[in-house]
ZANUMAR-995266 format. One record per residue: x, y, z of N, C-alpha, C, CB in turn. Coordinates in steps of 0.2 Angstrom, whole numbers, plus 2048, in hexadecimal, padded with zeros to 3 digits. Each point is the difference from the previous one (the first is absolute). Glycine has a CB too. Layout:
XYZXYZXYZXYZ ...
***
This chain:
077C4A8788017F98028067FF8047F97FC7F6 8078018108067FF8048027F98007FE80A807 8087F47F78027F98008047FE8068008007F4 7FD7FC8108037FE8078057FB7FF7F5803806 8107FE7FE8067FB8008007FC8068078087F9 7FD7F38078007FB8067FA7FC801807809805 7F57F77F67FA7FB8018027F97FF7F98097FC 80C7F68008027F97FE8077FF8037F98007F6 8087FB80E8077FF8038057FD7FB7FB7FD80B 80B8057F58057FE7FB8007F880080780B802 7F97F28038007F88007F97FE7FF80A800808 7F67FC7F37F97FD7FE7FF7FA8058018037F4 8047F880C7FF7FA8058077FE8017F57FD7FC 80C7FD8088067FD8018007F97FD80280780A 8037F77F38007F97FE8067FC8037FB8047F5 8047F880F8057FC8048058058047FF7F77F7 7FE80E80B8038058048048057FC8027F8808 7FD8087F18038057FC7FA8057FE8097F87FC 7F980F8057FB8057FE7FF8007F980280680B 7F87FA7F27FF8027F97FD8067FF7FE7F47FE 8058117FF7FE8077FF7FB8017FA80B803806 7F18017FB7FB8027FB8048037FA7F7803808 80E8007F98048037FA8037FA7FC80480A807 7FE7F17FC8027FA7FC7FA7FC7FC80A7FF808 7F18017FC7FA7FD7FD7FD8037FA7FD7FC80B 80380B7F57FE8047FB8057FF7FA7FA808808 80C7F87F98057FF7FA7FF7F97FD808808806 7F87F37FE7FF7F97FE7FA7FF7FC8087FC809 7F28077FB7FA7FF7FD7FF8047F97FC7FF80C 8078077F38008037FA8037FC7FA80080B807 8067F27FB8047FC7FC7FC7FA7FD80A803806 7F27FA7FF7FC7FA7FE7FA8027FB8037FB80B 7FA80B7F77FB8037FC8038017F97F980580A 80D7FE7F68038017FA8017FA7FB80680A806 7FC7F17FD8017FA7FC7F97FD7FE80A7FD807 7F18047FD7F97FD7FE7FE8057F97FD7FC80C 80480A7F57FF8047FA8047FE7FA7FD80A808 8097F57F98047FE7FA7FE7F97FD80A806805 7F47F68007FD7F97FD7FA8017FC8047FB80A 7F880A7F87F98027FC8028027F97FA80280B 80C8017F58028037F98067FC7FD7FC80C804 8047EE7FD8057FC7FE8018007F87FE7F880A 8088097F48018017F98008077FD7FB7F57FF 80380F8058008077FD8078027FE7F6803808 80A8017F28078027FD8057FA7FF7FE80B806 7FF7EF7FA8057FB7FF8037FD8068028047F4 7FC7FE8128037FE8067FC7FB80380680B802 7FD7EF7FF7FC7FB8048008008078037F97F7 7F880580D8008018078057FC8037F4802800 80E7F87FD8057FC8038078038007FA7F67FC 80780E7FE8068048008008068058017FD7F4 7FA80680E7FF8058058017FD8077F88067F8 8067F48098017FD8068087FF8017F57FA800 80E8037FB8088008018038068017FF7F77F8 7FE80F8058038068017FF8038077FE8027F4 7FB7FC80F7FE8038068047FD8067F58017FB 80D7F98048057FD8068068048017FB7F57FD 80780E7FD8078048017FE8078018067F87F9 7F680B8047FF8078007FC8038068007FF7F4 7FC7FD80F7FC8038068058018067F67FA7FC 80E8008068048028058068057FF7FE7F4803 80480C7F68058057FE7FD8078018057F77F8 7F580A8067FD8068008008038077F97FD7F6 8057FE80F7FF8028078078028037F67F9801 80F8037FD8078028028028067FE8037F4800 7FC80D7F98038077FD7FC8068038037F97F6 7F680680B7FC8058038038028077F67FC7FA 80C7FF80A8038028068078038007FA7F6804 80A8077F78078037FF8008077FE8047F57FD 7F780D7FE7FF8077FE7FF8048067FB7FC7F5 80080280F7FE8048068068018057F57FB7FF 80F7FF8028068008048058057FE7FE7F4803 80380C7F68058047FD7FF8078018027F77F7 7F880B8097FF8078017FE8028077FC8017F4 8057FB8108008018088067FD8037F3800800 8138007FC8067FD8028038028078027FF7F4 7FD80780E8038028067FD7FD80680280B7FB 7F77F48047FC7FD8068027F88007F78097FF 8097F47FB8017F98008087FE8027F67FF7F8 80E8058068077FF8028018008088048057F5 7F87FF80E8008008077FC7FB80380280C800 7F97F17FC7FB7FB8038007FA7FB7F9809806 80C7F47F88017FB7FB7FB7FA80180C8037FF 7F27FB8077FB7FB8027F98027FD8077FD80A 7F88097F47F98027FE8007FF7F87FF80980A 8067F67F38007FF7F97FB7FB7FD80C804800 7F47F68047FB7FB7FE7F980080380A7F97FE 7F580C8067FA8018047FB8047FB80680080B 7F67FC7F27FB8047FB7F97FF8028087FD7F7 7F780080F7F97FF8027FC8078028047F5805 8008107FC7FE8068028008057FA8037FF80B 7FE7FE7EF8008047FA8078017FD7F6806804 80B7FF7F88078027FD8017FC7FA80480280C 7F77FE7EF8017FD7FA7FF8057FB7FD7F5804 80880D7F87FF8057FB7FE7FD7F9809807806 7F17FB7F77FE7FD7FA8048017FA7F5802805 80F8037FB8048017FA8067FB8007FD80D800 8057F28068057FB8017FE7F97FD80580680A 7F57F87F87FD7FA7FE7FF8007F97FA7FF80B 8048067F27FF8007F88068007FD7F6807801 8107FC8018068007FD8037F980080280C803 7FE7F18038027F98017FC7FB7FC80480380B 7F57FE7F57FC7FB7FC8028017F87F7801809 80A8057F58018017F98077FC7FE7F980B800 80C7F68048067FD7FF7FF7F87FF806809806 7F77F47FF7FE7F98007FC7FE7FA80180080C 7FA8047F27FC7FE7FA8048017FA7F6804806 80F8017F98048007FA8047FA80080080D801 8037F18048057FA8007FB7FA7FE808805808 7F37FA7FB7FB7FA7FF7FE8007F87FC80180C 8028057F27FE8007F98057FF7FB7F8808803 80E7F97FF8067FF7FB8017F880080580B803 7FB7F28038017F98017FA7FC7FC80780280B 7F38007F67FA7FD7FE7FF8027F97FB7FF80B 8088067F27FF8027F97F98037FF8087F87FC 7F680C8097FA8038008018087FF7FA7F7808 80180D7F68018078007FE8038077FD8007F4 80880480E8008038067FA80480180C801800 7F28037FB7FA8058007F97FC8008078097FB 7F97F18027FA7FC8007FF7FD8088027FD7F4 80380280F8007FD8077FD8068048097F77FF 7FB80F8017FE8068047F98027FE80C803801 7F27FD7F97F98027FE7FB7FB8048048057F5 7FE7F580B7FB7FB8037FF8018078047F87F8 80280A80C7FF8008077FF8088038077F6800 7FA80F7FC8008078027F98018038078037F7 7F37FB8077FA8028038007FD8077FA8007F5 8087FA80C8007FD8078058028057FC7F67FA 80980D8038058048047FC80680480A7FC7F8 7F28078047FD8068027FA7FE8058028067F6 7FB7F48097FB7FD8048037FE8077FA7FC7F6 80C80180A8047FE8068028068048047F67FA 7FE80F8038028068037FA8038048088037F7 7F27FD8067FA8038037FE7FC8067FC8037F5 8057F680B7FF7FD8068058018057FA7F77FA 80C8098048068008058008078048067F97F8 7F880C8057FF8078037FC7FF8078028067F5 7FA7F680B7FC7FF8078047FE8057F67FE7FA 8107FE8058057FE8058038078038027F57FA 7FF8108028028068037FB8038058068027F5 7F47FD8097FA8038058017FC8067F88037F6 8087F780A8007FC8068068018047FA7F77FB 80C80A8028068028038018078028057F77FA 7F680D8048008088028068037FD7F87FE80A 8098017EF8068037FD7FE8027F98087F8807 7FD80C7F67FF8027F97FA8058008057F57FB 7FA80F80A7FB8058008038077FE7F97F9809 80380C7F78028067FD8008068067FC7FD7F5 8058098098008068047F980180380A8057FA 7F67FF80B7F98028037FC8037FB80580180B 7F57FE7F57FB8037FB7F98028038067F97F7 7F780B8057F98018027FB7FE7FA80480A807 7FF7F27F57FC7FD7FB7FA7FC80280A8007F9 7F07FF8047FA7FD8028027F88027F98087F9 80C7F58038027FA8028078008037F97FB7F7 80780380F8078008048007FA80580080D7FF 8067F28038027FA8048028028078037FA7F6 7FA80380F8028028078067FC8037F4804801 8118008018057FC8038028038078057FD7F4 7FE8008108028038068087FF8017F57FD805 80E8097FB8078018018028038078028007F3 8027FD8118028038067FA80280480B8037FB 7EF7F98057FA8028047FC8057FD8067FD809 7FC8067F17FC8057FC7FD7FD7FA808809804 7F17F97FC7FC7FD7FA8018057FA7F87FB808 80A8027F28018047FA7FC7FD7FB80C803803 7F28017F87FC7FE7FA8058017FA7F4803805 80D7F87F88058007FA7FD7FD7FA80A7FF808 7FA8027F27FE7FE7FA8017F880080480B7FA 7F67F18048017F98008037FE7F97F67FF808 8108027F78047FF7FA7FF7F97FE808809802 7F87F28037FF7F97FE7FA7FF7FC8067FD80A 7F48077F87FA7FF7FD8008037F97FA80080B 8098067F48018037FA8037FB7FB80180C805 8057F17FD8037FC7FB7FC7F97FF80B805804 7F27F98017FC7FA7FF7FA8017FB8037FC80C 7FA8097F57FA8027FB8038017F97F9805809 80D7FE7F78038027F98027FA7FC80480B805 8007F07FF8027FA7FD7FB7FB7FE80A802807 7F07FF7FD7FB7FC7FE7FD8027F97FD7FE80C 8038097F47FD8037F98057FE7FA7FB80A807 80C7F67FB8047FE7FB7FF7F97FE809808804 7F67F48007FE7F97FF7FB7FF7FB8047FD80B 7F68077F67FA7FF7FC8028037F97F980180A 80B8047F68018037F98057FB7FC7FF80C805 8067F27FF8047FB7FC7FD7FA7FE809804806 7F27F97FE7FC7FA7FE7FC8017FA8007FD80C 7FD8097F37FC8027FA8058017FA7F7805808 80F7FE7F98048017FB8037F97FD80380C805 7FE7EF8008037FA7FE7FC7FC7FB80580080C 7F48017F47FC7FD7FC8018027F87F87FF809 80B8077F68018027F98078038007F48027FE 8117FB8048078028008028017F98037FB80A 80080B7F48028027F98077FE7FF7F8809800 80C7F78058077FE7FF8047FE8068008087F7 8057F48098037FE8068038058048037F67FA 7FC80A80C8028068057FB80580180B7FE7FC 7EF8028017FB8058017FE8008077FC7FF7F4 8027FB80F7FD7FF8068068028067F87F77FC 80E8078028058018058028088008057F47FE 7FB80F7FD8028077FF7FA8048048077FE7F5 7F38008097FA8038038008008087FA7FE7F6 8087FC80D8017FF8078058058037FD7F47FE 80980C7FF8058048027FE8088008097F77FC 7F480B7FE7FE8078007FA8018058038007F4 7F87FC80D7FB8028058037FF8077F77FC7F8 80C7FF8098038008078058058027FE7F4800 80680E7FC8058058017FD8078018097F97FA 7F18088027FD8068017FC8018067FE7FF7F4 7FF7FC80F7FC8008068058008067F67FB7FB 80F8018048058008068048068018017F47FD 8008107FD8048068017FC8058058047FF7F4 7F580180B7FC8058047FF7FD8077FB8047F6 8047F680B7FF7FD8068068008047F77F87FB 80F8078028068008048018078038057F77F8 7F980E8058018078027FC8018078028047F4 7F97F880D7FC8018068027FC8067F78027F9 80E7F98068027FB8058058038057FE7F77F8 80380780E8048028058067FB8007F7806806 8097F57F78057FB8018047FE7FA7F97FB809 80780A7F28047FF7FA8077FE8017F88087FA 80B7F48018077FE8008038067FD7FF7F4800 80780F8038038067FD8077FF7FE7F9806808 8097FE7F38068017FE8028077FE8007F47FB 80580F8098018078007FA80580080A7FC7F9 7F280280C7FA8048017FB8007FB807807806 7F97F47F67FC7FE7FA7FC7FA8018078067F8 7F37F98077FC7FA8018027FC7FA7F6806806 80D7F47FC8027FB7FA7FA7FE7FC8097FC808 7F28027FB7FA7FE7FC7FD8057FB7FE7F8809 80380E7F97FD8057FC8058017FA7FA80680A 80C7FA7F78058017FB7FF7FA7FB808807807 7F87F37FB7FF7FA7FC7FA8007FC8077FA808 7F38087FC7FA8017FD7FF8057FA7FB7FC80B 8088097F68008067FB8047FD7FA7FF809808 8077F47F98057FE7FB7FC7FA7FC80A803806 7F37F97FD7FC7FA7FD7FA8037FC8047F8809 7F980C7F97FA8037FD8028037F97FA80280B 80B8027F68038047FA8027FB7FA80380A807 8027F27FC8037FB7FB7FB7FB7FD80A801807 7F17FC7FD7FC7FC7FD7FA8037FC8037F8809 7FB80E7F97FC8047FC8028017F97FC80680A 80B7FC7F58038007FA8007FA7FC807809804 7FB7F17FF8007FA7FD7F97FE7FE80A7FD807 7F18047FD7F97FE7FE7FE8047FA7FD7FE80C 8048097F47FE8047FA8037FD7F97FF80A808 8087F57F98037FD7FA7FE7FA7FE80A806804 7F47F58007FD7FA7FF7FA8007FC8067FB80A 7F580A7F97FA8017FD8008037F97FC80180C 8098037F38008037FA8037FB7FB80380B805 8017F17FD8037FA7FB7FA7FB7FF80C801804 7F07FE8017FA7FB7FF7FB8037FB8027FC80B 7FD80B7F57FB8037FC8038007F97FC807809 80A7FA7F68038007F98007F97FD80880A804 7F97F18008007FA7FE7F97FE7FE80A7FD807 7F18057FD7F97FE7FE7FE8037FA7FE80080C 8048077F37FE8037FA8047FD7FA7FF80A806 8077F37FA8037FD7FB7FD7F97FE80B805804 7F27F88017FD7FA7FF7F98017FC8057FB80B 7F880A7F87F98027FC8018027F97FC80480B 80A7FF7F38018027F98027FA7FC80480B804 7FF7F07FF8027FA7FC7FA7FC7FF80B800805 7F08017FF7FA7FC7FF7FC8037FA7FF7FD80C 
***
């Protein structure tokens, strides 16, 4: 199966002379769907939808800004020479890890002020973060970016570089399908959560695992000393949170056994 590119123009339409890009529509659209999903699960883990709306007003723009700053930071030579490009995100250039880091910082501050449990909030929104990622990756397809090396695999994406047709790994598709699967898994787990943080930790473990391998196929990775930043971060997150998850599960089992004995 060959995935053709260039079938959808980057600009969806113009509004009062201002071009509206599909990339932006997909990001905003996924956020709206995310809020609808959260409304349908109002009260889960003790988090009210109204509280989440208050949080969303702050965390959504902050996450986008941090996702851009992360991307700029690891492409600093280029942006120092082209400073006007820093705020130009219509063609892409948002790093998900930067958005997650910025989002967690805001959520931590918010939870402290509102006297809510940080892990209850992140457990509540973790599934929809994966869902939004799944939708957002199609913006990469429309922009013809975030693809991989040339391949002969049955599923490949056709691109044209310098007039030469190439067939590459559709890494945007790999991640879109993977994060959709993570969304489904987390949604199921959320119905019978055993302890605070279980959904959050599972998201980090699953996403870092798939991102490690997908990042190795990409041609546009952010680099530091000839190392792929996202691969290093993914590996570290996978190891650390796998250990945390194992410890948490063991403690939960011990507590469950203790409760059973007391009965």
